[in-house]
LOFIZA-195431 format. One record per residue (C-alpha): residue number from 1; x, y negated, z negated. Coordinates in steps of 0.05 Angstrom, whole numbers, plus 5000, padded with zeros to 4 digits. Each point is the difference from the previous one (the first is absolute). Example, Ala and Ser with C-alpha at 12.3 -4.5 7.8 and 13.67 -1.06 7.14 Angstrom:
BEGIN
SITE    n  east  north    up
SITE    1  5246   5090  4844
SITE    2  5027   4931  5013
% end
This chain:
BEGIN
SITE    n  east  north    up
SITE    1  6056   1376  8985
SITE    2  4973   5015  4931
SITE    3  5065   5036  4988
SITE    4  5050   4939  5018
SITE    5  4953   4949  4971
SITE    6  5003   5053  4934
SITE    7  5080   5000  5014
SITE    8  4993   4924  4996
SITE    9  4964   4996  4942
SITE   10  5039   5048  4959
SITE   11  5069   4960  5029
SITE   12  4983   4936  4983
SITE   13  4984   5024  4923
SITE   14  5071   5034  4990
SITE   15  5023   4925  5036
SITE   16  4956   4968  4945
SITE   17  5024   5044  4941
SITE   18  5012   4953  4937
SITE   19  5064   4987  4977
SITE   20  5031   5017  4940
SITE   21  4982   4937  4959
SITE   22  4925   5019  5024
SITE   23  5000   5069  4979
SITE   24  5021   4980  4925
SITE   25  4938   4971  4992
SITE   26  4956   5067  5000
SITE   27  5023   5022  4934
SITE   28  4961   4942  4972
SITE   29  4947   4994  5040
SITE   30  4995   5080  4986
SITE   31  5034   5018  4938
SITE   32  5016   5075  4980
SITE   33  4945   5040  4961
SITE   34  5011   4997  4919
SITE   35  5052   5047  4986
SITE   36  5045   5012  5068
SITE   37  5058   4980  5006
SITE   38  5004   4933  5044
SITE   39  5040   5018  5057
SITE   40  5030   4958  5065
SITE   41  4955   5007  5057
SITE   42  5057   5040  5046
SITE   43  4954   5030  5045
SITE   44  4978   4936  5021
SITE   45  5072   4987  5047
SITE   46  4988   5066  5030
SITE   47  4926   4962  5029
SITE   48  5038   4975  5059
SITE   49  5032   5061  5025
SITE   50  4938   5037  4989
SITE   51  4954   4964  5038
SITE   52  5049   4987  5059
SITE   53  5003   5080  5011
SITE   54  4930   5001  4989
SITE   55  4989   4941  5058
SITE   56  5057   5044  5040
SITE   57  4957   5066  4987
SITE   58  4942   4963  5029
SITE   59  5033   4980  5059
SITE   60  5047   5045  5021
SITE   61  4984   5065  4962
SITE   62  5062   5032  4952
SITE   63  5056   4973  5044
SITE   64  4973   4925  4988
SITE   65  4988   5010  4933
SITE   66  5074   5011  4982
SITE   67  5013   4946  5041
SITE   68  4946   4955  4970
SITE   69  5037   5020  4933
SITE   70  5063   4977  5029
SITE   71  4973   4930  5024
SITE   72  4964   4993  4944
SITE   73  5078   5013  4952
SITE   74  5025   4956  5043
SITE   75  4954   4942  4991
SITE   76  5000   5016  4920
SITE   77  5073   4993  4999
SITE   78  5012   4934  5039
SITE   79  4935   4976  4950
SITE   80  5047   5020  4940
SITE   81  5059   4964  5027
SITE   82  4970   4941  5016
SITE   83  4968   4996  4924
SITE   84  5076   5012  4977
SITE   85  5034   4951  5037
SITE   86  4944   4946  4973
SITE   87  5006   5022  4927
SITE   88  5078   4999  5009
SITE   89  4996   4926  5034
SITE   90  4952   4982  4938
SITE   91  5043   5031  4939
SITE   92  5066   4961  5036
SITE   93  4958   4932  5013
SITE   94  4981   4999  4930
SITE   95  5071   5022  4970
SITE   96  5029   4943  5036
SITE   97  4952   4956  4969
SITE   98  5022   5027  4940
SITE   99  5073   5002  5013
SITE  100  4994   4913  5018
SITE  101  4965   4985  4922
SITE  102  5054   5041  4964
SITE  103  5059   4966  5043
SITE  104  4964   4939  4987
SITE  105  4988   5011  4924
SITE  106  5081   5016  4993
SITE  107  5025   4948  5039
SITE  108  4955   4951  4944
SITE  109  5043   5030  4943
SITE  110  4945   5061  4989
SITE  111  5028   5065  4974
SITE  112  4992   5061  5045
SITE  113  4961   5042  4951
SITE  114  4951   4941  4998
SITE  115  4995   4990  5063
SITE  116  4995   5074  5024
SITE  117  4935   4994  4941
SITE  118  4970   4953  5044
SITE  119  4985   5060  5053
SITE  120  4933   5012  4966
SITE  121  4972   4939  5029
SITE  122  5023   5020  5067
SITE  123  4967   5043  5046
SITE  124  4969   5067  4985
SITE  125  5055   5032  5054
SITE  126  5056   4966  4975
SITE  127  4975   5006  4926
SITE  128  5003   5075  5006
SITE  129  5077   5006  5033
SITE  130  5028   4950  4957
SITE  131  4962   5014  4936
SITE  132  5051   5055  4976
SITE  133  5061   4960  5006
SITE  134  4966   4943  4966
SITE  135  4983   5055  4937
SITE  136  5075   5012  5007
SITE  137  5026   4927  5001
SITE  138  4952   4993  4935
SITE  139  5029   5071  4967
SITE  140  5073   4972  5018
SITE  141  5009   5061  5043
SITE  142  5029   5017  5066
SITE  143  4952   4946  5050
SITE  144  5041   5029  5067
SITE  145  4981   5076  4977
SITE  146  4936   4983  4981
SITE  147  4992   4963  5076
SITE  148  5035   5066  5029
SITE  149  4956   5046  4966
SITE  150  4942   4968  5026
SITE  151  5022   4995  5074
SITE  152  4992   5083  4993
SITE  153  4931   4986  4992
SITE  154  4990   4950  5044
SITE  155  5029   5019  5068
SITE  156  4971   4937  5046
SITE  157  5042   4947  4948
SITE  158  5057   5050  4984
SITE  159  5047   4970  5038
SITE  160  4987   4933  4973
SITE  161  5004   5027  4934
SITE  162  5062   5028  5007
SITE  163  5024   4928  5022
SITE  164  4972   4963  4946
SITE  165  5038   5054  4950
SITE  166  5064   4994  5032
SITE  167  4987   4921  4993
SITE  168  4989   5004  4933
SITE  169  5055   5053  4975
SITE  170  5051   4941  5042
SITE  171  4971   4948  4964
SITE  172  5002   5032  4928
SITE  173  5073   5029  5016
SITE  174  5033   4936  5037
SITE  175  4963   4944  4979
SITE  176  4982   4988  5080
SITE  177  4933   4955  4985
SITE  178  4941   5040  5009
SITE  179  4946   4955  5028
SITE  180  5051   4987  5050
SITE  181  4994   5077  5016
SITE  182  4928   5000  4993
SITE  183  4984   4946  5046
SITE  184  5034   5025  5047
SITE  185  4967   5073  4994
SITE  186  4935   4960  5014
SITE  187  5017   4964  5059
SITE  188  5027   5069  5033
SITE  189  4925   5032  4984
SITE  190  4970   4938  5021
SITE  191  5036   5005  5071
SITE  192  4989   5074  4998
SITE  193  4928   4991  4993
SITE  194  4990   4941  5049
SITE  195  5049   5032  5055
SITE  196  4950   5071  4988
SITE  197  4935   4967  5020
SITE  198  5033   4965  5060
SITE  199  5029   5060  5019
SITE  200  4930   5029  4997
SITE  201  4968   4949  5035
SITE  202  5048   4998  5053
SITE  203  4980   5084  5001
SITE  204  4926   4989  5018
SITE  205  5014   4998  5061
SITE  206  5032   5071  5006
SITE  207  4962   5034  4959
SITE  208  4939   4982  5035
SITE  209  5031   5027  5061
SITE  210  5014   5062  4973
SITE  211  4935   5015  4973
SITE  212  4962   4983  5062
SITE  213  5057   5048  5036
SITE  214  4984   5055  4944
SITE  215  4926   4982  5024
SITE  216  5011   5005  5069
SITE  217  4981   5085  5003
SITE  218  4932   4989  4969
SITE  219  4978   4945  5038
SITE  220  5025   5052  5067
SITE  221  4947   5048  4960
SITE  222  4943   4953  5000
SITE  223  5017   4971  5073
SITE  224  4992   5089  5018
SITE  225  4948   5002  4965
SITE  226  4958   4942  5031
SITE  227  5032   5015  5068
SITE  228  4961   5079  4994
SITE  229  5065   5033  5001
SITE  230  4979   5022  4925
SITE  231  5076   5004  4972
SITE  232  4963   5016  4938
SITE  233  4976   5075  5019
SITE  234  5069   5013  5024
SITE  235  5035   4988  4937
SITE  236  4943   5033  4955
SITE  237  5001   5063  5042
SITE  238  5061   5051  5000
SITE  239  5063   5007  4974
SITE  240  5050   4943  5051
SITE  241  4942   4954  4991
SITE  242  5008   5016  4916
SITE  243  5068   4991  5006
SITE  244  5006   4941  5044
SITE  245  4960   4962  4948
SITE  246  5044   5024  4942
SITE  247  5064   4982  5038
SITE  248  4974   4923  5024
SITE  249  4977   4979  4946
SITE  250  5067   5026  4958
SITE  251  5036   4964  5053
SITE  252  4961   4943  4993
SITE  253  5008   4997  4932
SITE  254  5073   5012  4992
SITE  255  5003   4941  5047
SITE  256  4971   4952  4969
SITE  257  5026   5019  4931
SITE  258  5073   5001  5038
SITE  259  4987   4928  5018
SITE  260  4970   4976  4936
SITE  261  5064   5024  4964
SITE  262  5040   4962  5054
SITE  263  4963   4941  4989
SITE  264  5003   4997  4919
SITE  265  5072   5005  5005
SITE  266  5001   4940  5020
SITE  267  4978   4968  4941
SITE  268  5046   4982  4942
SITE  269  4983   5042  4930
% end
């Protein structure tokens, strides 16, 4: 009984591990010793995997350790994917707002370089993406080239930046109204954000079903333990039990990863 309680506590600690923004506050609270080089806390990213490994070892021995590390790695990967999706959505929304302001200034007769210079008053994410282009416009350099170079450093909005670069080049070479091109790009971005949010909301049900099906073997083990069948002892003892733990958890993790990949492809990028 004590082993089961300890395992649940360790698993809860793994699931409640602080996210990346929270971990960045540690250097501010505990600054490095004077004279030492400040280095990122890369080892903190391994904490969920190590916690899962320890919880699995306490619950089901060496095979459980492998299985626990695998589960923690899958959970960590899904959380990282969720953070990347949220960050990409935020960048796209701010970039769309900046394009709306730029296109309005161009329609009012403003110069493209002046309109791009106003990015300093936009959101921080949009400012980070569009500042190189604004600098290039102020210096009379290639704005489209600056956008393409920025796209390599911001893969989340690389496709949008390449499209903006193509629109800028088209306006410079053939005299197509830049305001209309930017307004079209902004409409496409906003539609993609709204449609992506709608699809993710509709996929909440299938995701919940996949999570329940993934957790059913764990519920089965708990039910067997309550009935006195002692399945944990079977899994802890012998090579066959250890192999069953690794294979079973591996198949469950593969199924969860595959189902998440299928559902993520339904969301427009």
